[in-house]
N, C-alpha and C positions, 0 to 999 in steps of 0.2 A: 504494500500500500504506500501511497505517497505521503510524505511528511509535510506539514504545513510550512516548514522552513524551505522546502524544495519548490514552493509555488511562486517564489519571487517576492517583490516588494509591493506594498500597497501605497507607496509614496506617490505614484502616478495618478491616483484617484483624488478628485477634488473633495469628495465626501463619500460616505458609505452609501448615500442614495444612488451613486453611480453604479453600484452593484446590482440594483434592481431587486426584485422579490425573488430570493433564492429558492423559495419553496415551489415556485412555478416552473423552475427549470427542469426539463426532462431530457435525458440523453437518448431516450428511445425515439423521440419525435424529431423529424427533420427541422432545420431552421425555418422560421416563417418566411424569410426572404427567398428561400430556394424554390424554384419552380418545380412542379412535379415532373418526374422522369417520364420520357415518352414510353409508350407501351413496348417498343422494341428494346428498351434498356431495362425493363423490369427483370428481376431475377428469374432464371429458368429453374423449374423444379429439378431436384437432384434425382437421377435415375436410381433404380434399385441396385443394391450391391451386386457385383459380378460374382459368378461362380469361381471357385478356387482354380479350376482348370483353364479358365479363359481370362484374357486381359481385361482391363477396366472398360474399354470401349473399342468398337471396331474402328480401325484407322480408315482414313479416306482414300489413301493411295491404293492402286491396284495390287501392288506387292503386299502391302500391309493387310489388305482385305483377304488376300489369298492365304497369308500366314495365319491370320486370325481364324479363318475357316479350318485350316489344317489342325490348329491347336484345339479348336472346339471338338474336332473328331479324334483328338489324341494321337495324331499322326506326327509325333515329334521327330522321328527319323527323317521324314521328308522335309520338315522345316529346317533341320540342320543341313541337309543336302542343298536346299535352295539358298540358305545363308552362305554357304561356301562359294556359290557361283554369283551371288549378288552382294558381295561385301560392301562395295561403294554405295549402292542404293540404300542398303540397310543402315550404314553408318550415318547417312544424312537424316534419318528418321529415328529419333530417340525412342519413340513409342514402339516402333517395329523392332528396334534393337533389344528393348526390354522383353518383348515377346520371344525373340530368338533365344535370349539368355535363359528365360524360363523353360523353353522347350529343351535346351541343352541340359539344364539341371534335371528336369524330369526324366530325360533319356538316360542320364548317368545314374539316377536313383533307381531305375526300373529293376536292375538285377538285385540290388540290396533289398528292395521292397519285396520282391518275389521270394528271396531267400528267407526273409523274416516270416512271410506267410507260410512257407513250407515248414520252417522250424516251429511255428505256432501249431500247425496241424500235427506234427510229430509229437510235440509236447502234450497236446490234448489227447492223442491216441495212447500216450504212455501214462495218462492220468495226472499229468502235471499242469493242472489248470492255471495256477498262478503264473508259471513260466510261459504258458501259451498266451495268456492275457498280456504279458509284457511284450512278447514278440508282436502280437497283433497291434498293440498300442504304438510301437515303433513304426510299423508299416503305415498305420493310420496317420501318424504325424507327418510322414513323408508326402502322402497324397491321399487325402480322405475320399476323393472322388474316383480313385482308381477302381475299375470294375472288379478286380480280384479282391480288393479290400472290402468293397460293398458286398460282394458275394460271401466273403468270410464272415462279415458281421451279420448278414442275413441268416447264414447257417447257424451261427452261434445263438442268435435270438430264437431260432426255430427249435433248437435243442432243449 
């Protein structure tokens, strides 16, 4: 919070009447002299939160839209292949670069995720439910939307 000493000096005021009625000041209301903003400048409603597997919003470029579509289909290998051939175009678009980075991460995590799920299944079959839950939790932290994780969770709930 601000300290009154940080607010500066009151020496510039001729009297306290220059301050006006402080009880009527509202920081929520726009200043009276300000003209209302045109309809085009009104705030746009925030869209719903994106799914974990997809980037925040579909990019407008053709390359960005194609990569966004591939990610939504979980085709990370093809995204990485395209990124290798389109390095310059991707470097010019930070949003597309972020999508490519996410696809690379998911692709690298895939083998670990599948090994955690396999270990969870083996632990559960051996009657080690706590160990199985730990492996499943690790896989879920990597990619909660992964079809194999969803399938494992669905099977666990059905049991």
